[in-house]
C-alpha positions in Angstrom: 15.7 33.7 363.0 12.9 35.5 365.9 14.2 36.8 369.0 11.1 34.5 370.1 12.4 31.0 368.6 15.9 32.0 369.6 15.2 32.6 373.4 12.8 29.1 373.0 15.6 27.4 372.1 17.7 28.8 375.0 15.3 27.7 377.3 15.3 24.2 376.0 19.2 24.3 375.9 18.9 25.4 379.9 16.8 22.7 380.9 18.5 19.9 379.1 21.6 21.3 380.8 20.1 21.0 383.5 18.8 17.3 383.2 22.3 16.2 381.7 23.4 16.8 385.6 25.1 19.9 384.5 27.0 22.1 387.4 29.3 24.9 387.3 30.5 27.8 389.9 31.5 31.0 388.0 35.2 32.3 389.7 36.6 35.7 389.1 37.8 36.7 386.1 41.1 36.7 387.1 40.8 32.9 388.8 39.2 32.0 385.2 41.9 33.0 382.8 44.5 31.5 385.5 42.6 28.1 385.6 42.2 28.2 381.8 45.8 29.2 380.9 47.1 25.3 382.7 48.4 23.0 380.5 45.8 20.9 379.1 42.8 23.6 379.1 43.1 25.4 376.2 40.1 23.4 374.8 37.3 22.5 375.7 36.5 18.4 376.4 33.2 18.6 378.2 29.8 20.6 378.8 31.6 22.6 381.5 34.5 23.4 379.3 31.9 25.1 376.8 29.8 26.6 378.8 31.6 27.3 381.9 35.1 27.9 381.2 34.1 29.4 377.7 37.2 27.7 375.8 36.9 26.8 372.0 35.4 23.4 371.3 34.9 20.6 368.3 31.1 19.9 367.7 31.8 16.0 368.3 32.4 16.9 372.1 29.2 17.7 372.8 25.7 15.6 372.8 24.5 16.3 369.2 21.3 17.1 370.2 23.7 20.2 372.5 25.1 21.5 369.6 21.8 21.6 367.5 20.4 24.4 370.6 23.2 26.2 370.5 22.8 27.0 367.0 19.3 27.3 367.0 19.5 29.7 369.9 22.3 31.4 367.9 25.0 31.3 370.5 27.2 29.2 368.8 29.5 30.9 366.5 33.1 29.7 364.4 36.1 30.9 365.4 40.1 30.0 364.7 40.2 26.7 366.6 36.6 25.6 366.1 33.9 26.5 368.1 32.8 29.0 370.7 29.7 29.9 372.8 28.0 33.1 373.4 26.9 32.5 376.6 28.2 31.1 380.2 26.0 28.7 382.1 26.4 28.6 386.7 24.6 27.1 388.7 23.3 28.3 392.0 21.4 26.7 394.3 20.4 24.1 392.2 19.1 27.0 389.3 21.0 27.4 386.4 21.6 30.7 384.9 22.7 31.7 381.2 25.4 34.9 381.4 27.8 36.7 379.2 30.8 34.1 378.5 34.1 35.0 379.5 35.8 37.4 379.1 33.4 40.1 379.6 34.9 42.8 377.9 31.5 44.2 376.6 29.4 47.0 377.6 26.9 45.2 377.4 27.8 42.1 379.2 25.6 40.6 381.6 27.0 39.8 385.0 27.2 36.5 387.3 30.5 35.8 389.1 31.2 35.7 392.6 29.1 38.2 393.9 25.9 36.6 393.0 26.7 34.1 395.4 27.6 36.7 398.4 24.4 37.9 397.2 22.1 35.1 396.8 23.6 33.9 400.6 23.1 37.1 402.4 19.2 37.0 400.7 19.0 33.7 401.8 20.3 34.2 405.1 17.8 37.5 406.0 14.7 35.1 404.6 15.9 32.2 407.1 15.9 34.9 410.4 12.3 36.1 409.1 8.9 34.8 409.5 8.7 33.2 406.0 4.9 32.8 406.1 4.6 36.4 407.5 7.0 37.7 404.5 4.6 36.0 401.9 1.6 37.7 403.5 3.4 41.2 403.2 5.7 41.1 400.3 2.8 41.6 397.7 5.6 43.6 395.2 9.3 43.4 394.7 11.5 44.5 392.5 15.2 43.8 392.0 17.1 46.8 390.6 19.9 46.1 388.0 18.7 42.7 387.5 21.6 41.6 385.6 21.0 38.0 385.2 17.6 37.7 387.5 19.5 35.7 389.9 18.1 38.1 392.7 14.5 38.4 391.2 14.6 34.6 390.8 15.3 34.0 394.6 12.7 36.2 395.5 10.1 34.8 393.0 11.1 31.0 394.5 10.9 31.7 398.1 7.5 34.2 397.3 5.9 32.6 394.4 2.6 34.9 395.9 4.7 37.9 394.9 4.8 39.8 392.0 8.6 39.9 391.3 9.8 43.2 388.8 13.4 42.9 387.2 14.8 46.1 385.5 17.8 46.8 384.1 19.0 49.3 381.5 20.6 46.6 379.3 18.0 44.3 377.2 20.6 41.4 376.8 20.1 41.2 380.5 16.3 41.4 380.2 16.5 38.7 377.6 18.2 36.4 380.0 16.3 37.3 382.7 13.6 36.0 380.9 15.4 32.8 379.9 16.7 32.2 383.1 13.2 32.6 385.1 11.6 30.2 382.2 14.5 27.6 383.3 14.2 27.9 386.8 9.9 28.1 386.7 9.2 31.1 387.9 6.8 33.7 386.8 8.6 37.6 387.1 8.2 40.9 384.9 11.4 41.8 383.0 11.3 45.7 382.5 13.5 48.3 380.9 14.1 50.7 383.2 16.6 53.2 384.4 16.1 52.2 388.9 12.9 52.5 388.7 12.0 55.5 386.9 10.1 53.4 384.0 8.0 51.3 386.7 4.7 52.7 388.3 3.7 51.9 391.2 5.1 51.2 395.1 6.5 47.9 396.5 6.8 46.4 399.8 10.6 44.9 398.9 13.3 46.3 396.9 16.4 43.8 396.3 20.0 45.0 394.5 23.2 43.9 393.7 24.8 47.0 391.6 27.9 47.3 390.1 30.5 49.5 392.6 33.7 49.5 391.3 35.5 52.0 389.7 35.6 50.9 386.1 38.1 52.9 383.7 35.7 51.6 380.6 32.6 52.4 382.4 31.4 49.5 381.7 27.8 49.7 382.9 28.1 45.9 384.4 30.4 46.6 386.3 30.8 50.5 387.0 29.0 52.3 389.9 30.4 55.8 389.1 31.7 58.4 391.8 35.2 58.8 393.4 34.9 55.4 395.2 32.1 53.4 393.0 29.3 54.6 395.3 26.8 56.3 393.1 24.9 53.4 391.9 24.2 52.2 395.2 23.7 55.7 396.8 21.2 56.4 394.0 19.4 53.3 394.6 18.6 53.6 398.6 17.4 57.3 397.2 14.9 55.4 394.9 14.1 52.8 397.5 13.2 55.8 400.0 10.7 57.1 397.5 9.4 54.0 396.1 8.5 51.5 399.2 5.8 51.5 401.0 5.0 51.5 404.7 6.7 48.8 406.3 8.7 47.7 403.3 12.3 46.8 403.1 15.6 47.5 400.9 17.9 44.8 401.0 21.4 46.4 399.2 24.6 44.2 398.5 27.4 46.4 397.4 30.8 47.1 397.7 32.7 49.6 399.7 35.9 51.3 399.8 37.5 51.7 403.0 40.4 54.6 403.3 42.3 55.3 406.3 40.4 53.3 408.1 37.0 55.5 407.3 34.1 53.6 405.3 32.6 56.3 403.3 29.9 54.8 402.0 28.3 53.7 405.8 29.2 57.5 406.1 27.0 58.2 403.4 24.0 55.9 404.2 23.8 57.0 407.3 23.5 60.8 406.3 20.6 59.3 403.6 18.5 56.9 406.5 19.3 58.4 409.9 15.5 59.5 410.8 14.1 57.8 407.7 13.8 54.0 408.6 15.5 51.7 411.1 18.8 49.9 409.3 21.9 48.1 409.6 24.5 47.3 407.8 27.6 44.8 408.0 30.6 43.0 406.4 30.0 39.9 404.6 33.8 40.1 403.2 36.0 42.1 404.5 38.6 42.5 401.3 37.5 41.9 397.3 38.8 42.8 394.3 42.4 42.9 396.0 44.5 43.7 392.8 42.4 47.3 392.5 44.5 48.3 395.5 47.7 48.1 393.2 47.5 51.5 391.4 44.8 53.8 389.8 41.7 55.1 391.9 41.9 52.4 394.9 45.8 53.2 395.1 44.8 55.5 398.5 42.1 52.6 400.0 43.2 50.3 402.6 40.9 47.6 401.2 37.0 47.6 399.3 34.9 45.2 401.7 31.3 43.4 400.0 28.4 44.8 402.3 24.8 44.3 403.2 22.2 47.1 403.9 18.7 45.9 405.0 17.1 49.2 405.7 13.2 48.8 406.7 10.6 51.7 406.0 8.1 52.9 409.2 4.7 51.0 409.2 1.6 52.5 408.3 -1.0 52.9 405.7 0.0 51.3 402.7 0.1 53.1 399.3 -1.9 52.6 396.2 -0.1 49.6 394.4 0.4 50.1 390.3 0.0 46.5 388.9 
């Protein structure tokens, strides 16, 4: 089976799930495990059990055309209890996103979870406080760095239909699902394999990102932020944005920050990079995420891990040339 045929089948599957009224909100891995461990939850009995909770299933719990599309897409595999789906499907703002099945142990796993919902909400709040007509006029080219399932890029394309949106990631599996998810959402984006923006030409009016920000012992790409407290990738995105944003351009960064003895070290690094380069604001969206990480290891010295949102706007001036 060709990748093109598999992707087309996956797109049709996404559209079929939407037509069937499928809805699912993805929770943290710990909550997912707790829910699946409850009596009666071992085997899937409906669409959400198969596509949302990643439970083994028997084909007779699904409509025949759904199972056929799963097989055509190459995402239905046999297991000891029957069958499993290699992907999950989550919904956000009425749109469906395919991403990696639970548990996400593989280094090339494609992330979607509670951070994605917070990220989308932060973008939505930003746009709701701006003049959208002005945004549509000014944002000619936008990038989503580390696009994962494509949620950020697709949210931009839905809000800014005249904007060229480029979704970049180093994970080809993420880029494949980003393309499929964009087709299901009915938007046009360009998905490119790139380490930050190194392999993408030109400058941007808007850059958004929701990078991994934890220190992951296995250094899984979808989760590991690098550095002593997980902030290195987020700081590298800020550096890249400073270099590649056009005058008047904006960076919107959703990430996490470990607070140690009351000090937000990520904020300190942000201030050192941005002070004098642009106008910016920084706020906590959630003061306490991934609390279980505080028990031992890297974060045993931390008070908490906060979800934060940075908005940085470059000074105005003459626009630079856009490479298409």
